[in-house]
C-alpha positions in Angstrom: 0.2 0.3 -0.4 1.4 3.4 -1.0 1.5 6.0 1.3 0.2 9.2 0.6 2.2 12.6 0.4 0.2 15.9 1.8 -0.1 17.0 -1.5 -2.0 14.1 -2.8 -3.7 13.7 0.5 -4.9 17.4 -0.2 -6.6 16.3 -3.6 -8.2 13.6 -2.2 -10.1 15.0 0.4 -10.7 18.4 -2.3 -12.5 16.0 -5.0 -14.3 14.1 -2.1 -15.4 17.9 -0.4 -16.7 18.8 -4.5 -18.6 15.0 -4.6 -20.0 15.6 -1.4 -21.1 19.2 -2.4 -22.8 18.1 -5.5 -25.0 15.6 -4.2 -25.9 17.5 -1.5 -26.7 20.0 -4.1 -29.0 17.7 -6.1 -30.6 16.1 -2.7 -31.3 20.0 -2.4 -32.8 20.2 -5.8 -35.0 17.0 -5.4 -36.3 18.4 -2.3 -37.1 22.1 -4.1 -39.0 20.4 -6.4 -41.2 18.0 -4.3 -41.9 21.4 -2.0 -42.7 23.5 -4.9 -44.9 20.3 -6.7 -47.0 19.6 -3.0 -47.4 24.0 -3.1 -49.8 23.1 -6.1 -51.8 21.0 -4.3 -52.0 23.0 -0.9 -55.3 25.7 -1.8 -53.9 28.3 0.4 -50.4 28.1 -1.0 -52.2 28.5 -4.7 -54.7 30.5 -4.0 -55.3 32.8 -7.0 -53.8 30.3 -9.8 -55.1 28.0 -11.7 -53.3 24.6 -11.8 -49.8 25.1 -12.8 -48.7 29.0 -13.8 -47.3 29.2 -17.2 -46.3 32.5 -16.1 -43.5 33.3 -14.1 -44.7 35.8 -12.2 -47.4 33.5 -11.1 -44.6 30.6 -9.8 -43.4 33.6 -7.9 -46.1 34.3 -6.3 -46.3 30.7 -5.4 -42.8 30.2 -4.0 -43.1 33.7 -2.1 -46.1 31.9 -0.5 -44.6 28.6 0.2 -41.4 30.4 1.4 -43.9 32.3 3.8 -45.4 29.2 4.6 -42.2 27.7 6.0 -41.2 30.7 7.4 -44.2 30.8 9.8 -43.7 26.7 10.5 -40.5 26.2 10.9 -38.8 30.0 11.4 -36.5 29.1 8.2 -37.1 29.9 4.7 -36.6 27.0 2.3 -33.1 28.5 1.0 -32.1 28.5 4.6 -33.1 24.7 6.0 -30.6 21.9 5.9 -31.7 18.9 3.9 -32.9 17.0 7.4 -35.2 20.4 7.5 -36.6 20.4 4.0 -37.5 16.7 4.8 -39.4 18.0 7.3 -41.1 20.1 5.6 -41.8 18.1 2.7 -43.6 16.0 5.0 -45.5 18.4 6.7 -46.6 19.6 3.3 -47.7 15.7 2.5 -49.5 15.3 5.9 -51.9 18.4 4.7 -52.3 18.2 0.6 -53.5 14.5 1.7 -55.8 16.0 4.8 -57.3 18.3 2.1 -57.5 15.8 -0.9 -59.4 13.5 1.9 -61.8 16.2 3.1 -62.2 16.9 -1.4 -63.9 13.5 -1.1 
């Protein structure tokens, strides 16, 4: 087994850190997409928005409402949340959406 030089060890650590950041970014992006999709299923978050908004302004309003709801419930906007907090918020929205769906049936 070959020992690493300090330079090789530093490069390896840097490479692993970059990969970890890329993986976290992918995970955060997937969670954001799920959260914003759930936002369309919760009536008070998409009030006055018909279906999937095509207008950029409507999307921004919906994102604003989701972030305001997140700030009220989690004391942070979605941009400030950790991955674990985003997962918790997603589960919260899933429960709200499920409750609304059951109410409609």
